[in-house]
C-alpha positions in Angstrom: -9.5 -20.4 11.3 -5.8 -20.5 10.5 -4.2 -17.5 8.8 -1.1 -17.3 6.6 0.7 -14.1 5.8 3.3 -13.7 3.0 5.4 -10.5 2.6 6.8 -9.0 5.8 8.2 -5.7 4.6 7.7 -2.2 6.0 3.9 -2.5 6.1 3.5 -6.2 6.0 5.4 -6.9 9.2 3.2 -4.6 11.3 0.0 -5.8 9.7 1.0 -9.4 10.4 2.0 -8.5 13.9 -1.4 -7.2 14.6 -3.0 -10.4 13.3 -0.7 -12.5 15.5 -1.6 -10.4 18.6 -5.3 -10.4 18.0 -6.2 -13.7 16.4 -7.0 -16.7 18.5 -5.6 -19.4 16.1 -2.3 -20.2 14.3 -0.7 -17.6 12.0 1.8 -18.9 9.5 4.4 -16.5 8.2 6.9 -16.3 5.3 9.1 -13.8 3.6 11.8 -14.4 1.0 14.2 -12.6 3.6 14.5 -15.2 6.3 15.3 -12.7 9.0 11.9 -11.2 8.5 10.2 -14.5 8.8 12.2 -15.2 12.0 11.2 -11.8 13.5 7.5 -12.6 13.1 8.0 -16.1 14.4 9.6 -14.7 17.5 6.4 -12.7 18.0 4.2 -15.8 17.9 3.8 -16.7 14.2 4.8 -20.1 12.8 7.6 -19.8 10.3 7.2 -21.5 6.9 9.8 -22.2 4.2 7.7 -21.0 1.3 4.5 -19.3 0.2 3.3 -22.7 -1.0 3.7 -24.1 2.5 1.7 -21.2 4.0 -1.1 -21.8 1.5 -1.2 -25.5 2.3 -1.6 -24.9 6.0 -3.8 -21.8 6.2 -7.5 -21.3 5.6 -6.9 -17.7 4.8 -3.9 -16.7 2.7 -2.8 -13.0 2.9 -0.1 -11.5 0.7 1.6 -8.1 0.8 4.3 -8.0 -1.9 5.8 -5.1 -3.8 4.7 -5.4 -7.5 2.4 -7.0 -10.0 5.0 -9.5 -11.1 5.5 -10.6 -7.4 1.8 -11.1 -6.8 1.5 -13.1 -10.0 4.4 -15.3 -9.1 3.1 -15.9 -5.5 -0.4 -17.0 -6.7 0.9 -19.1 -9.6 3.1 -20.8 -7.1 0.3 -21.6 -4.6 -2.4 -22.6 -7.0 -2.0 -26.4 -6.3 -2.6 -25.7 -2.6 -5.8 -23.9 -3.1 -9.4 -25.2 -3.2 -12.9 -24.8 -1.9 -13.0 -23.4 1.7 -9.9 -21.3 1.3 -9.8 -17.5 0.8 -6.9 -15.4 -0.6 -6.5 -11.7 0.2 -3.9 -9.8 -1.8 -3.2 -6.6 0.0 -0.5 -5.5 -2.4 -0.8 -2.4 -4.5 -0.6 -3.7 -8.1 -2.1 -3.1 -11.5 -5.9 -3.7 -11.2 -5.9 -5.7 -14.5 -3.3 -8.1 -13.1 -5.3 -8.5 -9.9 -8.4 -9.4 -11.9 -6.3 -12.0 -13.8 -5.1 -13.5 -10.5 -8.6 -13.5 -9.1 -9.9 -15.5 -12.0 -7.0 -18.0 -11.7 -7.6 -18.4 -7.9 -11.4 -18.8 -8.2 -11.0 -21.6 -10.8 -9.6 -23.7 -7.9 -12.8 -23.1 -5.9 -11.1 -20.6 -3.5 -12.3 -17.1 -2.9 -10.2 -14.0 -3.7 -10.2 -10.4 -2.5 -8.0 -7.5 -3.4 -7.6 -5.3 -0.3 -4.9 -2.7 -0.7 -4.2 -0.3 2.2 -3.9 3.4 2.7 -1.9 5.4 5.2 1.7 4.4 6.2 3.8 2.7 8.8 2.5 4.4 12.0 -1.1 3.4 11.0 0.1 -0.2 10.2 1.7 -0.4 13.7 -1.5 1.0 15.4 -3.8 -1.3 13.3 -5.6 1.8 11.9 -5.1 1.4 8.2 -7.7 2.2 5.6 -8.5 -0.8 3.5 -10.2 -0.8 0.1 -11.7 -4.1 -0.9 -12.7 -5.6 -4.2 -14.5 -9.0 -4.4 -17.8 -10.7 -3.6 -20.0 -9.3 -0.8 -20.1 -12.8 0.7 -16.3 -13.1 0.9 -15.9 -9.5 2.1 -18.3 -10.1 5.0 -16.6 -13.3 6.0 -13.1 -11.8 5.9 -14.0 -8.4 7.5 -13.2 -9.5 11.0 -9.7 -10.4 9.9 -9.3 -7.1 8.0 -10.3 -5.3 11.2 -7.2 -6.7 12.9 -5.2 -4.4 10.6 -7.5 -1.5 9.8 -10.3 0.6 11.2 -11.8 2.1 8.0 -12.8 -0.6 5.6 -14.9 -0.2 2.5 -15.9 -2.6 -0.3 -15.8 -0.9 -3.7 -17.3 -3.6 -5.9 -16.0 -6.7 -7.6 -12.4 -8.0 -8.0 -10.0 -5.2 -8.9 -12.2 -2.3 -7.7 -10.3 -2.0 -4.4 -7.1 -1.5 -6.4 -8.8 1.1 -8.7 -9.7 3.1 -5.6 -6.2 2.7 -4.1 -4.6 3.9 -7.2 -7.0 6.9 -7.5 -6.2 7.7 -3.8 -2.5 7.7 -4.2 -2.6 9.6 -7.4 -4.5 12.3 -5.7 -2.0 12.3 -2.8 0.8 12.8 -5.3 -0.9 15.9 -6.7 -1.7 17.4 -3.3 1.9 16.7 -2.3 3.2 18.5 -5.4 1.0 21.5 -4.7 2.4 21.6 -1.1 5.9 21.2 -2.4 5.6 24.0 -4.9 3.8 26.5 -2.8 5.7 25.9 0.4 9.0 26.3 -1.5 7.7 29.6 -3.0 6.7 30.7 0.6 10.2 29.8 1.9 11.8 31.8 -0.9 9.9 34.8 0.5 10.8 34.2 4.1 7.9 32.0 5.4 9.0 28.8 7.0 7.2 25.5 6.6 5.6 25.5 10.0 4.2 29.0 9.7 3.1 28.1 6.2 1.2 25.1 7.5 -0.5 27.1 10.2 -1.6 29.7 7.8 -2.9 27.0 5.3 -5.0 25.5 8.1 -6.9 28.8 8.4 -8.3 28.5 4.8 -9.7 26.1 2.3 -6.4 24.5 1.3 -6.0 22.5 4.5 -5.0 18.9 3.9 -4.0 15.7 5.7 -0.7 15.4 3.8 0.6 18.7 5.0 -0.7 18.2 8.6 1.1 14.8 8.8 4.3 15.9 7.1 4.9 19.5 8.2 7.2 18.5 11.1 9.3 16.1 9.2 9.6 18.6 6.3 10.7 21.2 8.8 13.4 18.9 10.2 14.3 17.6 6.7 13.8 14.1 8.2 13.1 11.7 5.3 13.0 8.5 7.3 10.8 6.1 5.3 7.2 5.5 6.3 6.2 5.1 2.6 9.0 5.3 0.0 9.5 7.4 -3.1 9.9 4.3 -5.1 6.5 2.8 -3.9 4.7 6.0 -4.8 6.6 6.1 -8.1 5.1 2.7 -8.9 1.6 3.8 -7.9 1.5 7.0 -10.1 2.8 4.9 -13.0 0.0 2.4 -12.5 -2.5 5.2 -12.4 -1.0 6.6 -15.6 -1.4 3.2 -17.3 -5.0 2.9 -16.0 -5.9 6.3 -17.4 -4.5 5.4 -20.8 -6.5 2.2 -20.8 -9.6 4.3 -20.2 -8.6 6.9 -22.9 -8.6 9.6 -20.2 -6.1 12.5 -20.0 -4.7 13.4 -16.6 -2.3 16.3 -17.0 -2.0 16.9 -13.2 -1.0 13.2 -12.8 1.5 13.5 -15.7 3.2 16.3 -13.8 3.4 14.2 -10.6 4.9 11.3 -12.7 7.6 13.6 -13.9 8.5 14.6 -10.4 8.7 11.0 -9.3 10.8 10.0 -12.3 13.2 12.8 -11.4 13.3 11.7 -7.8 14.5 8.2 -8.8 17.1 9.8 -11.1 18.3 11.8 -8.1 18.8 8.5 -6.2 16.3 9.2 -3.4 14.0 6.3 -4.1 14.5 4.6 -0.7 13.6 7.8 1.2 10.2 8.8 2.4 8.0 10.0 -0.4 7.9 13.5 1.1 11.5 13.8 -0.1 10.1 14.8 -3.5 10.3 18.3 -2.1 14.0 18.1 -3.0 13.0 17.7 -6.7 10.8 20.7 -6.6 13.5 22.8 -4.8 16.0 22.1 -7.6 13.7 24.0 -10.0 14.2 21.2 -12.6 11.0 19.1 -12.0 
């Protein structure tokens, strides 16, 4: 079974590298930035000149691109190359409604379609230990699960097309609110002479312990905002969640506050930094 991978950014390159290392057949690769395509080709992938070429050659077409408009453009471009016997897996984090539209477009060709967004960040992508949320048919999910296991260790099917993305958006929205709570209370602790590492140790003794703090306490202590998952990517995700909530007629005041923080972070020009850099917004007292 030949696999194609399109979108070799921060996460995509490591996900694709795991496929190349673990799969026993050809892996075709493409990114709009040629250097990224060349890098994965040097690791054993076969470089292609377009997403369409990847789709023509691969049995399984995987995409990992930034936004809804990018996913739509990719799949509109490859439609003539799709048909029965092919499966598409979009691992991008995009609007669930757009993903459902794409799935309907793809399935009209006879191909299968799964949405399979990932959770955790760059270190987990490198280690092949991502969490993966899947939407699509049970049959397609079971067939593609061995490929998904090249990239992740915790994989769950949430229902039909779009449901993987609904769960991913709920997950990242929750992270944004946990993060904001950590940012606010750790800043208050610091104003009263308690440093972030002592704060984190004390938090671990009670009911407020959380994975975000455990994973970020050291980088927050060193004020190291090297990007594992960017502010601008989480900004996109909280806005998708806000739109989804509006579509459902559901109020989420905690999310609205997180959105304000992320909007301010972009205004401050820190969009390319790791998303833990939102602590800078809270420390200004102007969030």
